[in-house]
C-alpha positions in Angstrom: 61.2 36.9 112.7 62.2 36.5 116.5 64.6 34.7 118.3 64.6 31.6 120.8 65.2 34.3 123.2 63.1 36.6 122.1 64.6 39.2 120.3 64.4 40.0 116.8 67.3 39.6 114.2 68.3 42.5 112.2 67.4 42.2 108.6 69.6 42.6 105.8 69.1 45.1 103.6 68.6 44.3 100.1 70.9 45.8 97.0 69.9 47.5 94.0 67.9 45.3 91.4 69.0 44.1 88.4 67.1 46.8 86.7 69.0 49.6 88.5 72.3 47.7 88.1 72.2 47.9 84.5 71.0 50.9 84.4 73.6 52.4 86.6 76.4 50.1 84.4 74.9 51.8 81.2 74.9 56.0 82.5 78.5 55.4 83.4 80.4 57.2 80.4 82.9 55.3 80.0 80.7 52.3 78.5 79.7 54.1 75.2 83.2 54.9 75.1 84.0 51.2 74.9 81.6 49.8 72.6 82.3 52.8 70.6 86.3 51.5 70.4 85.0 48.0 69.8 82.8 48.9 66.7 85.8 51.1 65.1 87.6 47.8 65.6 85.9 45.3 63.9 84.7 48.0 61.2 88.8 48.0 60.3 88.9 44.7 60.6 85.9 44.1 58.4 87.5 46.4 55.7 90.8 44.9 56.1 88.8 40.9 55.5 86.4 42.7 52.2 89.3 44.1 50.3 91.9 41.1 50.8 88.3 38.8 50.0 88.2 40.9 46.1 91.6 39.3 45.6 91.9 35.9 47.4 88.3 35.1 47.4 88.9 31.7 44.6 91.7 30.7 47.4 89.6 31.4 50.2 86.1 30.0 49.4 86.7 26.6 49.2 89.5 26.0 51.9 89.7 23.4 54.2 89.3 24.1 57.6 92.5 22.6 58.5 94.5 24.6 55.7 95.2 28.5 56.6 93.2 31.1 55.1 95.5 33.7 52.4 92.9 36.4 53.7 95.1 39.2 55.4 92.8 38.8 58.8 93.4 34.8 58.2 90.8 32.2 58.6 88.3 34.1 60.5 88.6 37.4 57.9 87.7 34.8 55.4 84.9 32.9 57.0 83.1 36.6 57.6 83.7 38.0 54.0 82.8 34.9 52.3 79.3 34.9 54.4 78.7 38.7 53.5 79.4 37.8 50.3 78.4 35.0 49.0 75.4 34.2 51.8 74.7 37.8 52.5 74.6 40.8 49.8 77.7 41.1 47.8 80.0 43.8 46.9 77.4 46.3 48.6 78.3 44.6 52.1 80.9 47.3 51.9 78.5 49.7 53.6 78.7 47.9 57.2 82.7 49.0 56.9 81.4 53.1 57.8 77.9 52.0 59.2 79.8 50.2 62.2 82.9 53.3 62.0 80.6 56.2 62.3 78.9 54.6 64.8 81.4 54.3 67.1 83.3 57.2 66.3 79.9 59.1 67.5 80.1 56.6 70.6 83.2 57.9 71.5 82.6 61.0 71.0 79.6 63.0 71.1 79.6 66.1 69.6 81.4 65.0 66.5 78.4 66.0 63.8 77.5 62.7 62.0 74.0 62.1 60.4 73.7 58.8 62.0 69.9 59.2 61.0 69.9 59.9 57.2 73.0 57.1 57.2 71.2 54.6 58.4 68.3 54.9 56.0 70.2 55.4 53.6 71.9 52.2 54.5 69.2 50.1 54.5 67.9 51.1 50.7 71.2 50.7 49.7 71.2 46.8 50.9 67.8 46.4 48.9 68.8 48.4 45.4 72.4 47.7 45.2 72.3 43.6 45.5 69.7 43.4 43.0 70.6 45.6 40.5 74.3 43.5 40.9 72.7 40.6 40.4 70.4 41.4 37.2 73.7 43.5 36.0 76.2 40.1 36.6 73.3 37.2 35.8 75.5 35.2 33.2 76.4 31.6 34.7 79.8 32.2 33.5 80.3 35.5 36.2 81.1 33.6 39.5 82.2 36.0 41.8 79.0 36.9 44.0 78.2 40.7 43.1 75.0 41.0 44.2 75.3 37.7 47.0 72.6 35.3 47.6 70.6 38.1 48.8 70.7 39.9 45.3 70.1 36.8 43.8 67.1 35.8 45.6 65.5 39.3 44.5 66.1 39.0 41.3 65.2 35.3 40.4 61.4 36.3 42.4 60.6 39.2 40.3 61.7 38.1 37.4 59.7 35.5 37.6 56.8 37.5 38.0 57.3 40.5 35.6 60.2 39.2 33.4 63.8 40.7 33.1 62.8 43.7 31.4 60.4 44.7 34.0 62.9 44.2 36.3 65.3 46.7 34.3 62.4 48.9 34.6 61.7 48.5 38.0 65.5 49.2 39.0 65.4 52.6 36.8 61.9 53.6 38.0 63.0 53.1 42.0 66.3 55.2 41.3 64.5 57.8 39.2 61.9 57.8 42.5 64.7 58.6 44.8 66.4 61.4 42.8 63.2 63.0 42.7 62.1 62.6 46.4 65.5 63.1 47.7 67.5 65.9 45.4 64.4 67.0 43.6 66.0 67.0 40.6 65.0 69.3 37.6 64.6 67.2 34.3 65.0 70.1 32.2 68.9 70.2 33.3 71.9 67.9 32.6 71.6 64.4 34.1 72.8 63.6 37.3 73.3 67.7 37.7 72.0 67.1 40.9 75.5 65.1 42.3 77.0 68.3 43.0 74.6 69.4 45.6 74.4 69.5 49.3 73.1 66.4 51.2 71.6 67.7 54.0 67.5 66.2 54.2 65.4 69.8 54.2 62.1 68.7 52.1 60.2 72.4 51.0 57.0 72.3 52.7 55.3 74.7 55.1 57.9 73.7 58.6 57.8 75.4 61.8 60.9 77.4 62.8 61.6 74.6 65.3 61.4 71.5 62.9 63.8 73.4 60.4 66.1 73.8 63.1 66.4 70.3 64.4 66.7 68.9 60.7 69.6 71.4 60.2 71.5 69.5 63.1 73.6 68.0 60.6 74.7 71.1 59.0 78.8 71.2 59.0 79.0 75.0 58.2 81.0 75.3 61.8 81.8 79.0 61.6 79.2 81.6 62.1 79.4 85.0 59.1 82.3 87.1 58.7 81.3 90.5 60.8 84.1 92.7 59.1 84.5 95.4 56.1 87.1 95.0 53.3 89.5 97.3 53.5 91.2 98.5 50.3 94.3 100.0 49.1 94.7 103.6 49.1 94.2 105.0 45.9 96.9 104.9 43.4 97.2 106.1 39.7 99.5 105.9 37.0 100.6 109.2 35.7 101.6 109.6 32.3 102.9 113.0 31.3 103.2 114.6 28.3 104.2 118.5 27.6 103.7 120.5 24.8 104.8 124.1 23.9 102.9 127.0 24.3 100.3 125.2 27.0 101.3 124.6 30.6 102.6 121.4 31.5 99.4 118.3 31.7 99.6 115.1 32.1 97.1 112.4 31.0 95.8 109.7 33.5 95.0 105.9 31.8 92.6 104.8 34.4 92.4 101.6 32.6 96.2 100.7 33.0 95.8 98.7 37.2 94.0 101.8 38.8 93.7 101.1 42.1 90.0 101.0 43.8 89.5 102.9 47.0 87.0 102.9 49.6 87.2 104.3 53.0 87.7 102.1 55.7 84.6 100.9 57.2 84.2 99.2 61.0 81.4 97.7 62.3 82.6 95.6 65.5 79.9 93.2 66.6 79.7 92.6 70.5 80.4 89.2 72.1 77.6 87.4 71.5 75.8 86.9 75.1 72.3 85.8 75.5 71.0 83.3 77.6 68.0 80.6 76.4 65.3 81.3 78.8 65.2 78.3 81.1 61.7 76.5 80.5 60.7 73.0 80.1 60.3 73.4 76.4 64.1 73.3 76.2 63.9 69.5 76.5 62.5 69.6 73.0 65.9 71.4 71.6 68.4 69.6 69.8 71.5 68.3 71.6 74.0 69.5 69.7 73.4 73.1 69.8 77.2 74.3 69.1 76.4 73.2 65.5 75.7 76.6 63.4 72.3 77.4 62.0 72.3 77.4 58.2 69.1 79.4 56.9 70.4 78.7 53.1 69.6 75.0 53.8 66.1 76.1 53.7 66.5 75.5 49.8 69.6 73.5 49.7 69.6 72.9 45.8 69.4 76.5 45.3 72.1 77.7 42.9 73.5 81.6 42.4 72.9 83.3 38.6 76.0 82.9 36.7 77.4 85.5 34.7 76.9 84.6 31.2 73.3 85.4 31.6 74.5 88.2 31.1 75.6 90.3 27.8 79.3 91.3 26.9 79.8 95.0 25.7 83.2 94.6 24.4 86.1 94.7 26.4 85.5 97.5 28.1 88.9 99.4 28.5 89.2 102.7 28.6 90.5 103.9 24.9 92.2 107.2 25.0 92.0 109.7 22.2 95.0 112.2 22.9 93.8 114.0 19.7 90.6 115.1 21.4 92.1 114.8 24.9 94.9 117.6 23.2 92.1 119.5 21.6 89.8 120.2 24.8 93.6 121.1 26.8 94.2 124.1 24.3 90.4 125.2 23.7 90.7 125.1 27.7 93.8 127.0 28.1 92.6 129.4 25.4 89.7 130.0 27.2 91.1 131.2 30.2 93.6 133.1 28.7 90.9 135.4 27.5 90.0 136.3 30.4 93.3 136.1 31.9 93.7 134.0 33.8 96.5 131.8 34.1 97.1 128.2 35.1 100.3 126.3 35.8 99.4 122.5 35.2 96.7 120.7 33.7 95.9 117.1 34.1 93.5 115.1 32.1 91.5 111.6 33.3 89.5 110.1 30.9 86.7 108.0 32.1 84.2 106.0 30.2 81.8 108.8 29.1 83.3 111.8 30.8 86.9 113.2 30.9 87.8 115.0 34.1 90.4 118.2 33.4 92.1 119.0 36.4 93.7 122.7 36.7 96.3 124.3 39.0 95.6 128.4 38.8 98.8 130.6 38.6 98.8 132.7 42.0 96.1 135.1 42.6 93.9 133.9 41.1 90.6 133.8 42.6 88.4 130.7 42.0 85.0 132.1 41.6 86.3 133.8 38.3 86.9 130.2 37.0 83.9 128.6 38.2 81.6 131.8 36.3 82.9 130.7 33.0 81.2 127.1 32.9 79.0 128.3 30.0 81.9 130.1 27.9 84.0 126.7 28.5 81.2 124.5 27.0 80.8 126.6 23.8 84.5 126.6 23.1 84.6 123.1 23.4 81.2 122.4 21.4 80.3 120.4 24.5 77.3 118.7 25.1 77.3 120.4 28.9 80.0 120.8 31.3 80.7 120.6 35.1 83.2 122.7 37.1 84.4 121.3 40.4 85.6 124.2 42.5 87.4 123.1 44.3 88.0 119.4 43.8 87.8 118.0 47.4 91.3 117.0 48.9 93.3 118.0 45.8 93.7 121.6 45.9 93.2 121.5 41.9 89.4 122.8 40.1 87.9 120.1 38.1 86.3 120.5 34.7 84.4 117.2 33.7 84.3 117.3 29.7 81.5 114.5 28.1 83.7 112.4 25.4 82.7 112.3 21.7 83.1 108.7 21.7 81.0 107.2 24.9 81.7 103.6 26.5 78.9 101.5 27.9 79.2 100.4 31.4 78.1 96.4 31.5 76.3 95.1 34.9 78.1 91.9 33.8 81.8 93.4 34.2 81.0 95.1 38.2 79.6 91.9 39.2 82.9 90.4 37.5 85.0 92.3 39.4 87.0 90.7 42.3 85.8 94.0 44.1 81.7 92.6 43.9 83.0 88.9 44.1 84.6 89.6 47.5 82.7 92.1 49.1 82.0 90.8 52.4 79.1 93.8 52.7 75.4 92.9 53.9 73.6 94.0 50.7 76.6 95.1 48.0 74.9 97.0 45.5 77.5 97.8 41.8 76.3 101.2 40.9 78.7 101.8 38.2 82.1 103.4 37.5 83.5 106.9 38.1 85.4 109.1 36.2 88.5 107.0 37.1 86.7 103.9 35.6 87.1 102.5 39.5 84.4 100.3 40.1 81.8 101.4 43.0 80.4 99.1 45.0 78.5 100.3 47.7 76.8 98.6 50.8 72.7 99.4 51.0 72.9 98.1 54.6 75.2 101.4 55.5 73.6 103.8 53.3 70.8 102.8 54.9 68.2 104.0 52.5 68.1 105.3 48.9 67.1 108.2 47.3 66.4 108.1 43.4 65.8 110.7 41.2 65.9 111.7 37.3 64.1 113.1 34.7 62.0 110.3 32.0 64.6 108.6 30.1 67.8 109.7 31.7 68.8 105.9 33.3 66.6 105.6 36.5 64.8 102.2 36.1 67.9 101.0 34.5 69.9 101.8 37.6 67.1 99.9 40.0 67.6 97.1 38.1 71.4 97.4 38.6 70.4 97.5 42.1 68.2 94.5 42.1 70.6 92.5 40.1 73.1 93.0 42.5 71.7 91.7 44.9 70.2 88.6 43.6 73.7 87.8 42.2 75.0 88.0 46.1 72.1 86.4 48.1 70.6 83.6 48.9 66.8 83.7 48.7 66.8 83.0 53.2 68.7 86.2 53.6 67.1 88.5 51.5 63.2 89.5 50.6 61.8 92.0 48.0 58.5 94.3 48.6 57.9 96.2 45.1 55.6 98.8 44.4 55.2 99.7 40.8 51.9 102.3 40.3 53.2 102.4 36.7 52.5 98.6 36.4 54.9 97.6 33.7 58.3 98.3 35.3 59.0 96.0 37.9 56.8 93.7 36.9 59.6 91.3 35.6 60.5 90.2 39.3 57.4 88.4 39.8 58.4 85.1 38.4 60.6 84.8 41.6 57.8 85.4 43.9 58.6 82.3 45.7 62.3 83.1 46.3 62.8 86.7 46.6 59.6 88.3 47.4 57.2 89.6 50.2 53.5 90.4 49.8 50.4 90.9 52.2 48.4 87.8 53.3 45.7 89.3 51.0 47.2 90.7 48.2 46.5 88.7 44.8 49.6 90.5 43.2 53.2 90.2 44.1 53.7 93.3 42.2 51.7 96.2 44.6 50.6 98.5 41.9 47.1 99.6 43.8 47.5 103.0 46.1 45.4 101.4 49.0 47.1 98.3 48.9 50.5 100.1 49.2 49.2 101.8 52.7 48.4 98.4 54.1 51.9 97.3 53.1 54.0 100.4 54.5 51.6 99.6 57.6 52.2 95.7 57.7 56.1 96.9 57.3 55.7 99.3 60.7 54.2 96.1 62.3 57.3 93.8 61.2 59.2 96.5 62.4 57.8 96.8 65.8 57.6 92.9 65.8 61.7 92.8 64.6 62.2 95.4 67.3 60.7 93.0 70.2 62.8 89.9 69.3 66.1 92.2 69.2 64.9 93.5 72.9 64.6 90.6 74.5 67.6 88.9 73.2 70.0 92.6 73.9 71.0 93.0 70.4 71.3 96.1 68.8 70.8 95.3 64.9 70.0 92.3 62.7 73.4 91.3 62.5 73.9 90.9 66.3 70.6 89.2 66.0 71.6 86.6 63.1 74.7 86.0 64.7 73.3 85.0 67.8 70.1 82.8 66.1 73.0 81.1 63.8 75.0 80.2 66.8 72.2 78.8 68.2 72.0 80.8 71.2 68.5 81.9 70.6 65.3 79.2 71.2 63.1 79.0 68.4 60.3 77.8 70.8 60.2 81.6 72.3 59.0 83.0 68.9 63.0 83.7 67.5 63.5 82.9 64.2 66.5 84.1 61.5 65.2 87.5 60.0 66.1 87.8 56.3 66.8 91.6 55.1 63.9 93.2 53.8 64.1 96.0 50.6 61.5 98.3 49.9 61.2 99.8 46.6 59.2 102.1 45.0 59.4 102.9 41.0 57.3 106.1 41.1 57.1 108.0 44.5 55.3 111.1 42.8 52.0 109.1 42.0 51.8 107.7 45.2 52.6 110.8 47.3 49.5 113.0 44.5 47.2 110.3 45.6 47.4 109.1 49.1 49.7 112.1 50.6 50.4 111.8 54.7 48.5 108.1 54.3 52.3 107.3 52.2 54.5 109.8 53.9 54.0 109.3 57.7 55.1 105.0 57.2 57.8 105.8 54.9 59.3 108.6 57.6 58.8 106.5 60.2 60.6 103.2 58.6 63.1 105.7 57.4 63.9 106.5 60.6 63.9 103.6 62.7 63.9 100.3 60.4 67.6 100.4 59.5 68.6 98.8 62.6 66.2 95.7 61.9 67.1 95.3 58.3 64.5 96.8 56.3 66.0 99.0 54.0 63.9 101.7 51.3 64.7 102.7 47.9 62.8 105.3 46.7 62.7 106.6 43.1 60.6 109.5 41.3 61.1 111.3 38.0 59.5 114.4 39.7 61.8 116.0 42.3 59.9 118.8 43.6 59.6 120.4 47.1 55.9 118.4 47.6 57.0 115.5 46.8 60.6 115.1 48.2 59.5 116.3 51.2 62.3 117.4 54.2 61.4 114.9 56.3 61.8 112.1 53.6 65.1 114.1 52.8 66.2 114.1 56.1 66.3 110.5 56.7 67.8 109.7 53.0 71.0 110.5 53.1 72.3 108.6 50.4 70.9 110.0 46.8 71.1 109.2 43.0 70.7 111.8 40.7 70.3 111.4 37.4 69.6 114.4 34.5 67.0 116.6 35.6 65.9 119.4 33.3 66.0 122.5 36.3 68.8 123.4 38.8 66.1 123.7 41.2 65.3 120.1 40.6 69.3 119.5 41.1 69.4 121.0 44.4 66.0 119.5 45.7 67.7 115.8 45.3 71.4 116.4 46.0 71.5 119.9 47.8 73.5 121.4 44.9 73.4 122.2 41.4 75.3 119.8 38.8 72.4 116.9 38.2 71.2 119.6 35.3 74.4 119.6 33.3 74.6 115.9 33.2 74.6 114.2 29.6 72.0 111.4 30.5 72.3 107.7 29.0 73.4 106.9 32.8 75.5 109.7 33.6 74.4 109.8 37.5 75.7 112.2 40.4 75.9 109.6 44.0 76.0 111.7 47.5 76.5 109.2 49.9 76.8 111.7 53.4 78.6 114.9 51.8 80.8 113.5 49.2 79.4 113.7 45.8 80.9 111.6 43.3 80.3 111.8 39.0 79.2 108.1 38.1 78.8 106.0 34.8 75.3 103.6 35.8 76.1 99.8 35.2 73.8 99.0 32.0 71.9 96.4 31.8 69.1 95.2 29.3 65.7 93.8 30.0 66.3 90.3 27.8 69.4 90.2 30.6 66.4 90.8 33.5 64.6 88.1 32.2 67.2 85.7 31.7 68.3 85.9 35.1 64.8 86.0 36.6 64.0 82.8 34.7 67.3 80.8 35.9 66.2 81.9 39.6 62.4 80.7 39.1 63.1 77.8 37.2 64.6 76.1 40.4 62.3 75.0 43.5 61.3 77.5 45.7 59.2 78.7 49.2 55.7 76.7 49.2 54.4 81.0 48.8 55.9 84.4 49.1 57.5 85.9 52.3 54.5 86.7 54.2 54.2 90.2 55.9 52.1 91.0 58.9 48.2 91.1 58.6 47.0 94.4 58.7 43.8 95.8 58.9 42.6 98.8 58.1 40.3 100.7 61.2 37.7 101.6 58.2 37.6 98.3 57.6 37.1 96.8 61.3 34.2 99.6 61.5 32.7 98.1 59.0 32.9 94.6 60.4 31.4 95.5 63.7 28.4 96.2 61.9 28.1 92.4 61.2 24.6 90.6 62.2 25.5 88.1 65.1 22.4 85.9 64.1 24.3 85.1 60.7 27.0 82.8 59.5 28.9 82.3 56.3 28.7 79.1 54.6 32.2 78.7 55.9 31.2 79.5 59.8 31.6 75.5 60.7 34.4 74.8 58.6 36.6 77.6 59.3 36.3 77.3 63.8 37.1 73.4 62.8 40.4 74.4 61.1 40.8 77.2 64.0 41.2 74.9 66.8 42.1 71.8 65.3 45.2 73.9 64.5 45.3 76.8 67.3 45.7 78.6 65.0 43.7 82.3 64.6 45.0 83.6 61.2 43.1 85.2 58.9 45.5 83.9 56.3 45.5 80.7 57.4 41.6 80.7 56.5 42.3 81.7 53.0 45.0 79.3 52.4 43.2 76.3 53.5 39.6 77.1 51.9 40.5 79.2 49.6 38.8 82.2 50.5 39.0 86.0 49.3 40.8 88.5 51.9 37.0 90.1 52.6 35.2 87.1 53.2 38.0 85.5 55.4 37.8 88.5 57.3 34.3 88.8 57.5 34.2 84.9 58.9 37.3 85.7 61.7 34.8 88.4 63.1 31.6 85.7 62.7 34.0 83.8 64.9 35.1 86.5 67.4 31.4 87.2 68.1 30.8 83.9 68.5 33.5 83.4 71.4 35.5 80.8 69.1 38.5 83.1 68.8 39.5 86.4 70.9 40.2 89.8 69.7 42.6 90.9 66.8 46.3 91.5 68.1 47.9 93.5 65.6 50.4 91.4 63.2 50.5 88.4 66.0 47.6 85.5 65.4 44.3 86.1 67.5 43.9 83.8 70.7 42.1 80.7 70.3 39.3 80.4 73.3 38.2 76.7 72.5 40.7 74.5 72.8 39.6 71.0 72.0 37.4 69.3 69.3 34.9 68.5 71.4 34.0 71.2 73.4 33.8 72.9 69.7 31.0 70.2 68.3 28.9 71.2 71.5 29.5 74.8 71.1 28.0 75.0 67.3 24.9 72.1 68.5 24.0 75.0 71.1 22.8 77.3 68.3 22.2 77.2 64.7 21.7 80.4 63.3 20.7 80.9 59.9 23.4 80.8 57.4 23.9 83.6 54.7 25.6 82.3 51.5 28.0 84.6 50.0 
């Protein structure tokens, strides 16, 4: 526009519009704080007015407008409470107080973890169910107080009109049961309402991705990462008890049942400061907001209950009973035998254990140790003992030890070990209760620090019981999300009892029908699959600069790793092989090579091996295996050479059997009485675990395909297709997952047929070549393209 003199007038700049100003106003961080404080203020007013209404409702209900209400909030409080109770939801109106309060708190402080979404959902359900229930219960005309409110009375009148009061009651109970089943998955075999003590996070048991689990567990209130420390226990102490008798050297009997200390060496493990940056990509916008809330893997099974000690048997009080007559007799016989060979001793001390008594002697000056060492058979004959073991000298004590079996042996039950403070308070990653030593001290070791265990012994000497004790220790201490077992049992009978906990603690190959592996070929595939799992885990650790599984999981728990980039919580994997000799004889290098590879590298990624055999010969326990199994357990063997093969020393041939064993950790050799666990006890524990909700399936190991199978698959005729080819192609393209295990599960195919269909899909160009443990690439990206592809060529189908 021009002015009269021909010059243009300057235009006024327009300010931001209403929507822009509203967005700017709402983006101010002070606005939600003001709104939040307002909601908190009204929540408190509602609370006071509602509570006051419970006592003043008769007076306030019909009060004239000109008179002052008795309600603590005055006239406004009386009117609001009257509206909510009489015209609204009755006593259920109290749910609006925490609703406003929690919403206000969340607006004031965004970092406070409050599960608002779940709370809103349950509030809505409560506003329907409780008014109806209260209206049904207090439907008598004599009851004036509006328990269900107008809303509840309306619901009750409408429902009871159509189905009567009996039908209304049935509907109330039925809806409650449906809610309990959907929300808590209650077990009707347990006492009623036992679910109340269970956790509340809303995690459903279905096949969810790690990202979905991550988002659902954002409400978890576990704010502390795992404690990464080792327990330090007091030094060994013994209560000594002296007993003197004429004619023999001074000796003392040690009673280990009188408050013995339980020492073990201080073990240190420092974890570097968590430092890993989440890779910055556009995908990070999908992550949850409150990344400061720690991830809790146990929320995968929030209702899981650990086995209780009452499932195990009690074998007496298990206190050491000292038979002084037997001890004094053995002392006299030892001294007399040594005197016959001109060996003088200055002191002797007896320490009574559950099955063996240790006699420590201090020889006189000038006596050669080798002279006493060679008298083992003579001392055994004089004592009429089943077999003795001479330790010359005792490490760090300056004495010579003579271990003599007790006449009355006592049972060391697994219950006494698992109930001990040492086991209950253990912070070990994989604590295993092994037994009691000669001083009656409970021995609990960390499998993660061993890091692998070799168990050997003759048939019937306690090897299988020892394996069961180890497995039971881990079942009592670990959650199913933290630990998985791979069980190999060529004998087909020893470990089959654990198959019922498949969906809780077991892992298997995608193509395996039996979760307990018995076939030698499947064992080879499993070991190679574990090597693939190991390599995949090392790749994950390398990406985030973690040295071991503990550091990696600590970073994942602290939400410093992004599941969108392939990261996930890694459970410990424990491979248990019950009869290793049978596998070596049938498969040889196919077994030994992956075992050696796993033993050398797998400890860092949380994969540990327990190998047991009853034939400890050098062709079974080879030098490669021994070098990578520094922790070994030797039960009684028949030959001294077998003892040397297991523990590189003699002694295992002198054990008395029935759980008597030698534990070698590093260079320290300790004699123990193994914990006893009977088969009915194991059955009770696994039945207790299997009766609870578990995962949809066992933990899946990577899919391993033998080179021979691939060579056979390469001979397929490209003009022939399986009946399930098109259905499999649609499933693969729809899910964009080129996995043989997916075809097995969704199409109900066997492993061989599923592999053949996958090979046909590769030849047809639907999926790419195999990539080891990773799914194949899907080359066709949408269903329309796939339908055009299928319509181009229809080769002859081959029924199978």
